[in-house]
All heavy atoms as an XYZ file, in Angstrom:
901
protein
N      -2.768     14.599      3.881
C      -1.642     13.712      3.742
C      -1.007     13.899      2.384
O      -1.649     14.304      1.440
C      -2.093     12.261      3.892
C      -0.951     11.300      3.754
S      -1.452      9.650      4.101
C      -1.279      8.961      2.483
N       0.215     13.534      2.321
C       0.920     13.609      1.059
C       1.272     12.204      0.577
O       1.727     11.379      1.352
C       2.198     14.424      1.236
N       1.014     11.969     -0.688
C       1.440     10.730     -1.332
C       2.420     11.105     -2.421
O       2.099     11.895     -3.300
C       0.257     10.007     -1.977
C      -0.757      9.334     -1.100
C      -1.840      8.689     -1.959
C      -0.126      8.279     -0.213
N       3.590     10.545     -2.345
C       4.581     10.749     -3.385
C       4.758      9.418     -4.102
O       5.007      8.399     -3.457
C       5.905     11.204     -2.785
C       5.872     12.509     -1.998
C       7.209     12.757     -1.310
C       5.537     13.658     -2.928
N       4.609      9.431     -5.408
C       4.705      8.193     -6.184
C       5.804      8.317     -7.225
O       5.971      9.360     -7.845
C       3.380      7.896     -6.868
N       6.521      7.225     -7.384
C       7.581      7.174     -8.381
C       7.572      5.787     -9.003
O       7.482      4.782     -8.295
C       8.927      7.449     -7.728
C      10.089      7.413     -8.679
C      11.399      7.713     -7.969
O      11.509      7.713     -6.761
N      12.419      7.966     -8.766
N       7.648      5.734    -10.324
C       7.706      4.441    -11.009
C       9.138      4.160    -11.438
O       9.802      5.004    -12.036
C       6.802      4.421    -12.237
C       6.813      3.080    -12.937
C       5.918      3.023    -14.154
O       5.039      3.845    -14.322
N       6.158      2.046    -15.004
N       9.590      2.971    -11.102
C      10.895      2.489    -11.530
C      10.673      1.090    -12.088
O      10.268      0.184    -11.364
C      11.911      2.445    -10.371
C      13.243      1.888    -10.846
C      12.074      3.815     -9.742
N      10.889      0.945    -13.366
C      10.662     -0.305    -14.095
C       9.248     -0.810    -13.820
O       8.290     -0.110    -14.105
C      11.741     -1.319    -13.763
C      13.104     -0.866    -14.224
C      14.177     -1.862    -13.877
O      13.958     -2.876    -13.239
N      15.398     -1.558    -14.294
N       9.113     -2.009    -13.246
C       7.776     -2.554    -13.033
C       7.287     -2.375    -11.593
O       6.486     -3.144    -11.091
C       7.702     -4.019    -13.461
C       8.555     -4.934    -12.616
O       9.441     -4.431    -11.899
O       8.326     -6.153    -12.672
N       7.791     -1.335    -10.917
C       7.391     -1.041     -9.537
C       6.949      0.414     -9.390
O       7.538      1.308     -9.986
C       8.558     -1.248     -8.583
S       9.057     -2.939     -8.358
N       5.906      0.596     -8.601
C       5.526      1.935     -8.141
C       5.945      2.017     -6.683
O       5.572      1.164     -5.881
C       4.015      2.150     -8.215
C       3.518      2.746     -9.476
N       4.082      3.834    -10.080
C       2.469      2.407    -10.252
C       3.412      4.135    -11.178
N       2.435      3.269    -11.304
N       6.729      3.026     -6.342
C       7.137      3.273     -4.961
C       6.326      4.455     -4.460
O       6.371      5.531     -5.054
C       8.634      3.584     -4.881
C       9.496      2.431     -5.282
C       9.949      2.298     -6.586
C       9.852      1.460     -4.359
C      10.743      1.237     -6.972
C      10.654      0.383     -4.733
C      11.098      0.281     -6.035
N       5.602      4.247     -3.377
C       4.752      5.298     -2.836
C       5.179      5.574     -1.406
O       5.349      4.647     -0.611
C       3.273      4.887     -2.879
C       2.863      4.647     -4.325
C       2.399      5.939     -2.226
C       1.531      4.011     -4.492
N       5.344      6.843     -1.095
C       5.632      7.258      0.271
C       4.424      8.026      0.772
O       3.983      8.991      0.152
C       6.882      8.166      0.325
O       7.983      7.452     -0.239
C       7.200      8.565      1.742
N       3.873      7.554      1.889
C       2.708      8.190      2.497
C       3.153      8.865      3.790
O       3.950      8.311      4.539
C       1.649      7.142      2.798
N       2.607     10.053      4.033
C       2.957     10.742      5.278
C       1.768     11.531      5.788
O       0.933     11.996      5.012
C       4.163     11.656      5.073
O       3.871     12.646      4.128
N       1.677     11.624      7.116
C       0.608     12.394      7.746
C      -0.638     11.572      7.976
O      -0.590     10.383      8.264
N      -1.777     12.207      7.808
C      -3.087     11.601      8.057
C      -3.578     10.909      6.787
O      -3.658     11.527      5.726
C      -4.059     12.703      8.466
C      -5.455     12.254      8.677
C      -6.352     13.470      8.935
N      -7.734     13.121      8.739
C      -8.579     12.832      9.711
N      -8.163     12.872     10.957
N      -9.823     12.519      9.445
N      -3.932      9.647      6.896
C      -4.448      8.877      5.775
C      -5.968      8.904      5.838
O      -6.568      8.371      6.762
C      -3.939      7.430      5.853
C      -4.324      6.497      4.715
C      -3.711      6.971      3.404
C      -3.863      5.087      5.023
N      -6.580      9.587      4.854
C      -8.038      9.663      4.823
C      -8.563      9.095      3.508
O      -7.807      8.583      2.690
C      -8.518     11.097      5.057
C      -8.036     12.084      4.003
O      -7.655     11.655      2.887
O      -8.048     13.289      4.278
N      -9.865      9.178      3.318
C     -10.505      8.588      2.138
C      -9.973      9.187      0.839
O      -9.751      8.461     -0.136
C     -12.016      8.758      2.229
N      -9.759     10.495      0.792
C      -9.247     11.127     -0.433
C      -7.867     10.594     -0.799
O      -7.577     10.348     -1.970
C      -9.189     12.647     -0.275
C     -10.569     13.281     -0.271
O     -11.509     12.672     -0.829
O     -10.703     14.383      0.289
N      -7.020     10.406      0.205
C      -5.686      9.855     -0.052
C      -5.777      8.432     -0.586
O      -5.058      8.060     -1.509
C      -4.856      9.853      1.236
C      -4.684     11.234      1.799
O      -4.402     12.168      1.018
O      -4.851     11.404      3.017
N      -6.696      7.661     -0.007
C      -6.857      6.279     -0.456
C      -7.413      6.221     -1.874
O      -7.046      5.336     -2.641
C      -7.743      5.512      0.504
S      -6.895      5.135      2.034
N      -8.274      7.162     -2.209
C      -8.767      7.216     -3.593
C      -7.620      7.534     -4.544
O      -7.549      6.998     -5.650
C      -9.892      8.239     -3.719
C     -11.184      7.762     -3.100
C     -12.335      8.737     -3.341
N     -13.433      8.425     -2.449
C     -13.693      9.068     -1.305
N     -12.959     10.084     -0.933
N     -14.711      8.697     -0.558
N      -6.725      8.408     -4.118
C      -5.544      8.720     -4.922
C      -4.666      7.471     -5.070
O      -4.179      7.169     -6.159
C      -4.748      9.846     -4.278
C      -3.545     10.290     -5.085
C      -2.759     11.394     -4.387
O      -3.130     11.906     -3.338
N      -1.635     11.751     -4.982
N      -4.500      6.737     -3.987
C      -3.727      5.501     -4.036
C      -4.413      4.479     -4.938
O      -3.756      3.788     -5.720
C      -3.548      4.938     -2.632
C      -2.687      3.707     -2.465
C      -1.293      3.917     -3.055
C      -2.586      3.331     -0.996
N      -5.731      4.417     -4.865
C      -6.489      3.510     -5.734
C      -6.281      3.875     -7.204
O      -6.153      3.004     -8.059
C      -7.968      3.574     -5.365
C      -8.780      2.438     -5.890
C     -10.175      2.466     -5.294
C     -10.923      1.213     -5.644
N     -12.223      1.134     -4.990
N      -6.214      5.170     -7.508
C      -5.968      5.622     -8.872
C      -4.562      5.221     -9.326
O      -4.363      4.817    -10.471
C      -6.142      7.141     -8.980
C      -6.003      7.670    -10.393
C      -7.038      7.074    -11.341
O      -8.221      7.022    -11.023
N      -6.599      6.604    -12.492
N      -3.601      5.298     -8.430
C      -2.237      4.880     -8.749
C      -2.227      3.393     -9.102
O      -1.576      2.972    -10.056
C      -1.272      5.183     -7.580
C      -1.089      6.701     -7.445
C       0.074      4.488     -7.770
C      -0.380      7.136     -6.176
N      -2.990      2.587     -8.359
C      -3.067      1.152     -8.644
C      -3.736      0.920     -9.990
O      -3.302      0.077    -10.778
C      -3.790      0.410     -7.504
C      -2.918      0.445     -6.252
C      -4.119     -1.031     -7.904
C      -3.597     -0.064     -5.009
N      -4.782      1.681    -10.293
C      -5.433      1.558    -11.606
C      -4.473      1.918    -12.728
O      -4.428      1.242    -13.759
C      -6.672      2.455    -11.678
O      -7.654      1.995    -10.794
N      -3.709      2.977    -12.536
C      -2.706      3.369    -13.531
C      -1.636      2.287    -13.679
O      -1.166      2.017    -14.789
C      -2.042      4.692    -13.145
C      -2.984      5.864    -13.228
O      -4.057      5.782    -13.815
N      -2.613      6.965    -12.599
N      -1.268      1.675    -12.562
C      -0.277      0.599    -12.605
C      -0.804     -0.568    -13.432
O      -0.072     -1.148    -14.235
C       0.061      0.139    -11.186
N      -2.073     -0.878    -13.269
C      -2.695     -1.950    -14.047
C      -2.634     -1.626    -15.537
O      -2.266     -2.466    -16.354
C      -4.159     -2.157    -13.612
O      -4.193     -2.442    -12.215
C      -4.804     -3.295    -14.371
N      -2.977     -0.391    -15.876
C      -2.973      0.028    -17.283
C      -1.572     -0.018    -17.883
O      -1.410     -0.336    -19.057
C      -3.557      1.429    -17.409
N      -0.568      0.285    -17.070
C       0.819      0.290    -17.544
C       1.498     -1.065    -17.370
O       2.686     -1.199    -17.627
C       1.627      1.340    -16.787
C       1.198      2.752    -17.054
C       2.044      3.711    -16.235
C       1.647      5.137    -16.467
N       2.467      6.061    -15.645
N       0.750     -2.045    -16.889
C       1.260     -3.387    -16.619
C       2.392     -3.396    -15.594
O       3.320     -4.195    -15.672
C       1.661     -4.090    -17.904
C       0.497     -4.271    -18.846
C       0.866     -4.995    -20.112
O       2.010     -4.988    -20.546
N      -0.125     -5.629    -20.722
N       2.294     -2.474    -14.631
C       3.215     -2.463    -13.503
C       2.753     -3.569    -12.555
O       1.571     -3.700    -12.274
C       3.192     -1.092    -12.787
C       3.979     -1.129    -11.496
C       3.737     -0.012    -13.709
N       3.680     -4.375    -12.083
C       3.296     -5.543    -11.282
C       3.384     -5.342     -9.775
O       2.846     -6.126     -9.018
C       4.184     -6.722    -11.671
C       4.095     -7.072    -13.119
C       3.608     -8.440    -13.405
N       3.987     -9.384    -12.381
C       3.134    -10.266    -11.867
N       1.917    -10.310    -12.263
N       3.536    -11.125    -10.949
N       4.068     -4.284     -9.324
C       4.313     -4.137     -7.893
C       4.048     -2.690     -7.452
O       4.521     -1.753     -8.089
C       5.766     -4.492     -7.563
C       6.219     -5.763     -8.207
N       5.780     -6.999     -7.821
C       7.064     -5.980     -9.249
C       6.341     -7.929     -8.577
N       7.121     -7.332     -9.458
N       3.317     -2.559     -6.353
C       3.095     -1.258     -5.734
C       3.540     -1.395     -4.279
O       2.990     -2.195     -3.516
C       1.616     -0.817     -5.811
C       1.413      0.496     -5.071
C       1.165     -0.690     -7.267
N       4.567     -0.634     -3.918
C       5.163     -0.710     -2.588
C       4.892      0.601     -1.849
O       5.293      1.666     -2.313
C       6.668     -0.952     -2.694
C       7.105     -2.081     -3.640
C       8.614     -2.157     -3.724
C       6.518     -3.395     -3.196
N       4.209      0.500     -0.716
C       3.786      1.692      0.026
C       4.580      1.789      1.330
O       4.496      0.908      2.179
C       2.277      1.661      0.331
C       1.849      2.940      1.037
C       1.464      1.440     -0.932
N       5.334      2.877      1.467
C       6.102      3.156      2.682
C       5.168      3.844      3.679
O       4.676      4.941      3.416
C       7.290      4.054      2.343
C       8.185      4.341      3.535
O       7.758      4.126      4.689
O       9.313      4.802      3.318
N       4.926      3.208      4.824
C       3.956      3.705      5.808
C       4.607      4.255      7.067
O       3.931      4.469      8.079
C       3.002      2.576      6.192
S       2.093      1.886      4.814
N       5.882      4.513      7.018
C       6.615      4.944      8.210
C       6.107      6.272      8.768
O       6.097      6.485      9.976
C       8.105      5.051      7.883
C       8.970      5.373      9.067
C      10.441      5.315      8.736
O      10.816      5.453      7.546
O      11.230      5.138      9.664
N       5.641      7.164      7.904
C       5.278      8.512      8.338
C       3.767      8.742      8.465
O       3.320      9.870      8.567
C       5.881      9.522      7.377
C       7.395      9.547      7.464
C       8.001     10.539      6.484
N       9.444     10.433      6.481
C      10.152      9.617      5.720
N       9.531      8.807      4.879
N      11.453      9.582      5.783
N       2.986      7.669      8.446
C       1.540      7.815      8.637
C       1.279      7.968     10.125
O       1.714      7.154     10.934
C       0.778      6.583      8.092
C       0.939      6.514      6.579
C      -0.688      6.637      8.484
C       0.328      5.279      5.956
N       0.549      9.039     10.504
C       0.295      9.250     11.926
C      -1.174      9.097     12.321
O      -1.508      9.122     13.501
C       0.839     10.604     12.391
C       0.240     11.764     11.638
O      -0.886     11.706     11.170
N       0.998     12.837     11.521
N      -2.075      8.945     11.352
C      -3.490      8.730     11.659
C      -4.172      8.111     10.446
O      -3.823      8.422      9.310
C      -4.175     10.057     12.012
C      -5.617      9.886     12.363
N      -6.032      9.399     13.575
C      -6.744     10.107     11.649
C      -7.352      9.337     13.590
N      -7.809      9.771     12.435
N      -5.159      7.254     10.704
C      -5.906      6.611      9.630
C      -7.390      6.664      9.975
O      -7.782      6.309     11.086
C      -5.486      5.135      9.456
C      -6.241      4.488      8.314
C      -3.997      5.012      9.245
N      -8.210      7.095      9.028
C      -9.654      7.123      9.257
C     -10.266      5.751      8.957
O      -9.689      4.946      8.225
C     -10.348      8.182      8.382
O     -10.232      7.795      7.005
C      -9.746      9.565      8.590
N     -11.443      5.523      9.502
C     -12.152      4.259      9.275
C     -12.482      4.079      7.805
O     -12.315      2.983      7.249
C     -13.450      4.225     10.111
O     -13.099      4.407     11.486
C     -14.185      2.919      9.947
N     -12.938      5.141      7.153
C     -13.252      5.055      5.722
C     -12.003      4.714      4.909
O     -12.061      3.944      3.960
C     -13.878      6.348      5.230
C     -14.383      6.254      3.809
C     -15.069      7.517      3.315
O     -15.163      8.496      4.068
O     -15.484      7.509      2.149
N     -10.868      5.267      5.296
C      -9.620      4.962      4.597
C      -9.290      3.477      4.712
O      -8.863      2.857      3.738
C      -8.482      5.802      5.165
N      -9.523      2.897      5.875
C      -9.259      1.470      6.055
C     -10.152      0.621      5.159
O      -9.704     -0.372      4.589
C      -9.444      1.072      7.518
C      -8.388      1.605      8.481
C      -8.774      1.278      9.918
C      -7.012      1.049      8.159
N     -11.400      1.029      5.001
C     -12.304      0.303      4.103
C     -11.797      0.349      2.665
O     -11.835     -0.644      1.936
C     -13.712      0.898      4.168
C     -14.445      0.555      5.425
C     -15.903      1.015      5.330
N     -16.471      1.047      6.658
C     -16.837      2.141      7.297
N     -16.733      3.330      6.724
N     -17.336      2.068      8.509
N     -11.325      1.507      2.261
C     -10.819      1.656      0.893
C      -9.534      0.851      0.711
O      -9.326      0.228     -0.331
C     -10.616      3.148      0.546
C     -11.980      3.863      0.541
C      -9.936      3.313     -0.807
C     -11.900      5.373      0.443
N      -8.678      0.823      1.730
C      -7.449      0.028      1.657
C      -7.803     -1.446      1.464
O      -7.185     -2.141      0.655
C      -6.574      0.234      2.916
C      -5.477     -0.811      3.000
C      -5.968      1.631      2.922
N      -8.807     -1.922      2.178
C      -9.248     -3.310      2.020
C      -9.719     -3.558      0.589
O      -9.342     -4.552     -0.041
C     -10.361     -3.635      3.012
C     -10.953     -5.037      2.924
C      -9.885     -6.096      3.135
C     -12.078     -5.185      3.937
N     -10.503     -2.647      0.053
C     -10.983     -2.758     -1.326
C      -9.824     -2.740     -2.316
O      -9.801     -3.518     -3.270
C     -11.952     -1.612     -1.623
O     -12.256     -1.544     -2.976
N      -8.861     -1.861     -2.079
C      -7.693     -1.768     -2.967
C      -6.897     -3.058     -2.966
O      -6.416     -3.501     -4.008
C      -6.758     -0.640     -2.519
C      -7.211      0.727     -2.833
S      -5.964      1.969     -2.412
C      -5.398      1.474     -0.830
N      -6.755     -3.665     -1.800
C      -5.999     -4.902     -1.693
C      -6.649     -5.994     -2.522
O      -5.981     -6.709     -3.275
C      -5.890     -5.331     -0.216
O      -5.247     -4.283      0.507
C      -5.104     -6.607     -0.063
N      -7.960     -6.104     -2.424
C      -8.700     -7.090     -3.210
C      -8.557     -6.806     -4.697
O      -8.285     -7.712     -5.487
C     -10.193     -7.086     -2.805
O     -10.277     -7.325     -1.399
C     -10.977     -8.134     -3.565
N      -8.718     -5.544     -5.084
C      -8.591     -5.153     -6.493
C      -7.187     -5.464     -7.020
O      -7.030     -5.974     -8.138
C      -8.910     -3.665     -6.652
C      -8.708     -3.150     -8.039
N      -9.548     -3.446     -9.082
C      -7.734     -2.356     -8.556
C      -9.119     -2.862    -10.178
N      -8.011     -2.190     -9.891
N      -6.170     -5.165     -6.229
C      -4.791     -5.423     -6.653
C      -4.573     -6.916     -6.877
O      -3.969     -7.315     -7.881
C      -3.813     -4.884     -5.614
N      -5.068     -7.744     -5.971
C      -4.893     -9.188     -6.123
C      -5.567     -9.695     -7.386
O      -4.999    -10.497     -8.126
C      -5.459     -9.915     -4.905
C      -4.589     -9.802     -3.683
C      -5.168    -10.541     -2.486
O      -6.141    -11.300     -2.643
O      -4.634    -10.340     -1.387
N      -6.795     -9.233     -7.640
C      -7.555     -9.667     -8.814
C      -6.837     -9.281    -10.100
O      -6.834    -10.026    -11.080
C      -8.989     -9.088     -8.787
C      -9.707     -9.284    -10.107
C      -9.779     -9.714     -7.649
N      -6.212     -8.109    -10.125
C      -5.548     -7.626    -11.335
C      -4.087     -8.073    -11.441
O      -3.396     -7.688    -12.371
C      -5.624     -6.089    -11.426
O      -5.021     -5.517    -10.264
C      -7.054     -5.618    -11.557
N      -3.609     -8.852    -10.466
C      -2.253     -9.385    -10.545
C      -1.164     -8.454    -10.077
O      -0.005     -8.598    -10.458
N      -1.518     -7.495     -9.227
C      -0.523     -6.552     -8.706
C      -0.169     -6.941     -7.282
O      -1.042     -7.219     -6.463
C      -1.061     -5.107     -8.743
C      -1.209     -4.656    -10.189
C      -0.157     -4.156     -7.971
C      -1.795     -3.289    -10.354
N       1.124     -6.967     -6.991
C       1.587     -7.159     -5.617
C       1.512     -5.808     -4.920
O       2.245     -4.883     -5.284
C       3.028     -7.669     -5.584
C       3.154     -9.080     -6.065
O       2.363     -9.932     -5.700
N       4.140     -9.339     -6.906
N       0.614     -5.678     -3.956
C       0.484     -4.457     -3.158
C       1.060     -4.758     -1.789
O       0.507     -5.571     -1.040
C      -0.983     -4.036     -3.055
C      -1.292     -2.833     -2.154
C      -0.563     -1.577     -2.645
C      -2.801     -2.599     -2.095
N       2.189     -4.128     -1.485
C       2.862     -4.372     -0.210
C       3.019     -3.081      0.570
O       3.300     -2.024      0.000
C       4.252     -4.968     -0.448
C       4.233     -6.410     -0.873
C       4.509     -6.505     -2.346
C       5.225     -7.185     -0.069
N       2.867     -3.203      1.874
C       3.053     -2.089      2.792
C       4.301     -2.395      3.616
O       4.442     -3.499      4.148
C       1.829     -1.947      3.704
C       0.565     -1.656      2.943
C      -0.213     -2.692      2.436
C       0.168     -0.354      2.706
C      -1.370     -2.433      1.716
C      -0.989     -0.087      1.984
C      -1.752     -1.126      1.497
N       5.207     -1.424      3.701
C       6.444     -1.648      4.450
C       6.723     -0.465      5.357
O       6.113      0.594      5.221
C       7.629     -1.936      3.510
C       7.977     -0.800      2.601
N       8.903      0.155      2.932
C       7.522     -0.469      1.370
C       9.010      1.025      1.942
N       8.172      0.669      0.980
N       7.630     -0.681      6.303
C       7.957      0.327      7.310
C       6.699      0.829      8.021
O       6.549      2.028      8.269
C       8.707      1.523      6.711
C      10.115      1.229      6.365
N      10.587      1.386      5.093
C      11.151      0.771      7.099
C      11.854      1.058      5.055
N      12.217      0.666      6.266
N       5.795     -0.080      8.344
C       4.560      0.297      9.034
C       4.922      0.664     10.468
O       5.463     -0.154     11.208
C       3.530     -0.855      9.002
C       2.291     -0.499      9.798
C       3.169     -1.188      7.559
N       4.616      1.908     10.848
C       4.969      2.349     12.197
C       4.057      1.692     13.233
O       3.008      1.139     12.913
C       4.970      3.874     12.308
C       3.596      4.477     12.166
O       2.630      4.037     12.774
N       3.486      5.515     11.351
N       4.454      1.753     14.481
C       3.754      1.065     15.566
C       2.301      1.494     15.686
O       1.411      0.657     15.844
C       4.481      1.336     16.902
O       5.856      0.973     16.748
C       3.874      0.527     18.026
N       2.041      2.774     15.596
C       0.676      3.289     15.743
C      -0.245      2.747     14.630
O      -1.358      2.302     14.896
C       0.704      4.819     15.721
C      -0.584      5.467     16.094
C      -0.406      6.971     16.203
C      -1.681      7.623     16.668
N      -1.533      9.065     16.817
N       0.235      2.790     13.410
C      -0.543      2.283     12.279
C      -0.709      0.768     12.388
O      -1.780      0.218     12.117
C       0.120      2.690     10.966
C      -0.674      2.398      9.721
C      -2.056      2.430      9.719
C      -0.034      2.093      8.541
C      -2.784      2.158      8.565
C      -0.745      1.822      7.379
C      -2.129      1.849      7.406
N       0.339      0.060     12.824
C       0.268     -1.393     12.979
C      -0.790     -1.780     14.012
O      -1.525     -2.752     13.820
C       1.626     -1.966     13.383
C       1.658     -3.482     13.446
C       1.470     -4.133     12.089
O       2.169     -3.815     11.134
N       0.526     -5.063     11.991
N      -0.900     -1.014     15.086
C      -1.914     -1.291     16.106
C      -3.319     -1.192     15.514
O      -4.178     -2.024     15.798
C      -1.778     -0.318     17.277
C      -0.579     -0.579     18.150
C      -0.363      0.495     19.207
O      -1.181      1.441     19.313
O       0.636      0.390     19.934
N      -3.546     -0.202     14.681
C      -4.849     -0.025     14.034
C      -5.119     -1.197     13.090
O      -6.220     -1.745     13.070
C      -4.902      1.318     13.279
C      -4.844      2.471     14.264
C      -6.153      1.413     12.414
C      -4.596      3.827     13.625
N      -4.126     -1.582     12.336
C      -4.263     -2.703     11.406
C      -4.600     -3.983     12.177
O      -5.495     -4.736     11.790
C      -2.974     -2.875     10.574
C      -2.828     -1.718      9.594
C      -2.967     -4.209      9.837
C      -1.478     -1.647      8.913
N      -3.914     -4.214     13.290
C      -4.152     -5.410     14.093
C      -5.559     -5.404     14.702
O      -6.250     -6.423     14.686
C      -3.106     -5.531     15.202
C      -1.707     -5.800     14.675
O      -1.567     -6.202     13.499
O      -0.751     -5.592     15.444
N      -5.991     -4.259     15.241
C      -7.310     -4.151     15.877
C      -8.446     -4.393     14.886
O      -9.483     -4.928     15.246
C      -7.491     -2.777     16.514
C      -6.751     -2.604     17.803
C      -6.988     -1.220     18.382
C      -6.129     -0.990     19.597
N      -6.280      0.379     20.122
N      -8.254     -3.990     13.648
C      -9.308     -4.127     12.643
C      -9.274     -5.469     11.924
O     -10.165     -5.772     11.140
C      -9.213     -2.999     11.597
O      -7.922     -3.052     10.977
C      -9.437     -1.641     12.223
N      -8.233     -6.246     12.156
C      -8.113     -7.543     11.506
C      -7.523     -7.473     10.109
O      -7.441     -8.487      9.413
N      -7.103     -6.294      9.690
C      -6.522     -6.160      8.353
C      -5.154     -6.819      8.235
O      -4.671     -7.046      7.136
C      -6.421     -4.677      7.963
C      -7.728     -4.001      7.586
C      -7.511     -2.519      7.339
C      -8.343     -4.654      6.373
N      -4.549     -7.148      9.372
C      -3.250     -7.811      9.332
C      -3.321     -9.162      8.627
O      -2.339     -9.643      8.084
C      -2.659     -7.963     10.732
C      -3.587     -8.707     11.686
O      -4.816     -8.545     11.590
O      -3.064     -9.454     12.540
N      -4.515     -9.757      8.583
C      -4.659    -11.043      7.894
C      -4.891    -10.875      6.395
O      -4.837    -11.847      5.646
C      -5.818    -11.837      8.505
O      -7.038    -11.157      8.300
N      -5.129     -9.639      5.956
C      -5.438     -9.375      4.553
C      -4.316     -8.623      3.845
O      -3.975     -8.928      2.705
C      -6.750     -8.563      4.439
C      -7.068     -8.237      2.999
C      -7.902     -9.307      5.098
N      -3.739     -7.647      4.520
C      -2.693     -6.819      3.917
C      -1.362     -7.564      3.878
O      -1.054     -8.363      4.760
C      -2.511     -5.528      4.713
C      -3.723     -4.620      4.846
C      -3.360     -3.389      5.666
C      -4.269     -4.225      3.501
N      -0.598     -7.296      2.852
C       0.755     -7.840      2.747
C       1.689     -6.801      3.365
O       1.949     -5.754      2.772
C       1.139     -8.095      1.293
C       0.277     -9.118      0.632
N       0.388    -10.471      0.875
C      -0.731     -8.988     -0.247
C      -0.506    -11.126      0.167
N      -1.193    -10.248     -0.522
N       2.167     -7.106      4.567
C       3.014     -6.175      5.310
C       4.370     -6.823      5.538
O       4.450     -7.961      5.998
C       2.382     -5.806      6.665
C       1.019     -5.150      6.445
C       3.303     -4.890      7.456
C       0.236     -4.923      7.709
N       5.414     -6.083      5.189
C       6.780     -6.528      5.442
C       7.507     -5.422      6.189
O       7.056     -4.275      6.220
C       7.519     -6.892      4.131
C       6.879     -8.102      3.473
C       7.554     -5.728      3.172
N       8.633     -5.763      6.790
C       9.334     -4.797      7.622
C      10.025     -3.693      6.833
O       9.982     -2.530      7.214
C      10.360     -5.506      8.516
C       9.777     -6.424      9.578
C      10.893     -7.130     10.338
C       8.881     -5.641     10.523
N      10.666     -4.055      5.745
C      11.529     -3.090      5.069
C      11.300     -3.090      3.562
O      10.687     -3.997      3.006
C      12.995     -3.424      5.355
O      13.329     -4.655      4.745
N      11.847     -2.087      2.916
C      11.808     -2.009      1.457
C      12.568     -3.187      0.853
O      12.145     -3.752     -0.150
C      12.397     -0.682      0.980
C      12.451     -0.468     -0.527
C      11.055     -0.545     -1.144
C      13.088      0.872     -0.847
N      13.651     -3.583      1.480
C      14.429     -4.720      0.996
C      13.565     -5.987      0.976
O      13.567     -6.723     -0.008
C      15.655     -4.931      1.876
C      16.528     -6.076      1.426
C      17.738     -6.221      2.330
C      18.592     -7.401      1.880
N      19.765     -7.563      2.744
N      12.810     -6.230      2.040
C      11.934     -7.398      2.085
C      10.820     -7.291      1.049
O      10.441     -8.288      0.436
C      11.334     -7.562      3.473
C      12.310     -8.052      4.504
C      11.658     -8.217      5.859
O      10.550     -8.776      5.944
O      12.276     -7.784      6.851
N      10.301     -6.087      0.843
C       9.263     -5.878     -0.167
C       9.813     -6.203     -1.548
O       9.164     -6.887     -2.342
C       8.760     -4.437     -0.117
N      11.016     -5.739     -1.825
C      11.649     -6.005     -3.116
C      11.867     -7.505     -3.304
O      11.601     -8.053     -4.365
C      12.974     -5.242     -3.218
C      13.702     -5.540     -4.492
C      13.275     -5.009     -5.708
C      14.812     -6.375     -4.488
C      13.937     -5.292     -6.890
C      15.488     -6.674     -5.666
C      15.045     -6.128     -6.861
O      15.698     -6.426     -8.021
N      12.342     -8.177     -2.257
C      12.575     -9.617     -2.349
C      11.266    -10.368     -2.585
O      11.222    -11.306     -3.372
C      13.264    -10.129     -1.092
C      14.712     -9.699     -0.989
C      15.345    -10.031      0.345
O      14.666    -10.251      1.342
N      16.670    -10.065      0.363
N      10.214     -9.960     -1.913
C       8.905    -10.579     -2.110
C       8.466    -10.426     -3.565
O       8.003    -11.387     -4.200
C       7.869     -9.950     -1.176
C       6.482    -10.493     -1.365
C       6.032    -11.570     -0.618
C       5.606     -9.930     -2.289
C       4.753    -12.086     -0.791
C       4.334    -10.436     -2.468
C       3.912    -11.515     -1.714
O       2.655    -12.012     -1.897
N       8.601     -9.230     -4.094
C       8.201     -8.971     -5.476
C       9.038     -9.787     -6.454
O       8.521    -10.320     -7.429
C       8.318     -7.494     -5.801
S       7.111     -6.490     -4.915
N      10.309     -9.895     -6.192
C      11.210    -10.648     -7.052
C      10.798    -12.129     -7.096
O      10.829    -12.752     -8.148
C      12.634    -10.499     -6.520
C      13.710    -10.796     -7.506
C      15.039    -10.359     -6.901
C      16.173    -11.081     -7.581
N      17.457    -10.784     -6.989
N      10.383    -12.651     -5.952
C       9.973    -14.051     -5.869
C       8.593    -14.277     -6.496
O       8.279    -15.374     -6.895
C       9.931    -14.515     -4.413
C      11.287    -14.589     -3.777
C      11.191    -14.849     -2.279
O      10.119    -14.876     -1.698
N      12.349    -15.024     -1.649
N       7.773    -13.239     -6.545
C       6.397    -13.371     -7.023
C       6.175    -12.651     -8.332
O       5.123    -12.056     -8.552
C       5.428    -12.864     -5.949
C       5.451    -13.725     -4.730
O       4.946    -14.847     -4.761
N       6.062    -13.251     -3.670
N       7.139    -12.709     -9.208
C       7.010    -12.077    -10.518
C       6.578    -13.086    -11.543
O       6.919    -14.197    -11.552
C       8.348    -11.434    -10.928
O       8.662    -10.438     -9.968
C       8.241    -10.785    -12.276
């Protein structure tokens, strides 16, 4: 999978595509750690192009979400495609992850929670 990250002011914008596995999630976890060090408050992950997710990756995503909350980072997932949403719903992560429909909604959420 490919993760493309870009920082703009106090936001990290991440675009994920392809297969999401443990190595990708570790890379995403490192981005969140870097965001903490740089005092970035928002990490927005575009999930539109994710076509597969491993079980280990889901465990790491859960851990990342908890870590982000503890460190004061808004971690939001947007443009979650139907296939990925089904996996999230089946695993119960829908009650833990912050998922919004669009980048605009993610931005508005971050603006309200700054």
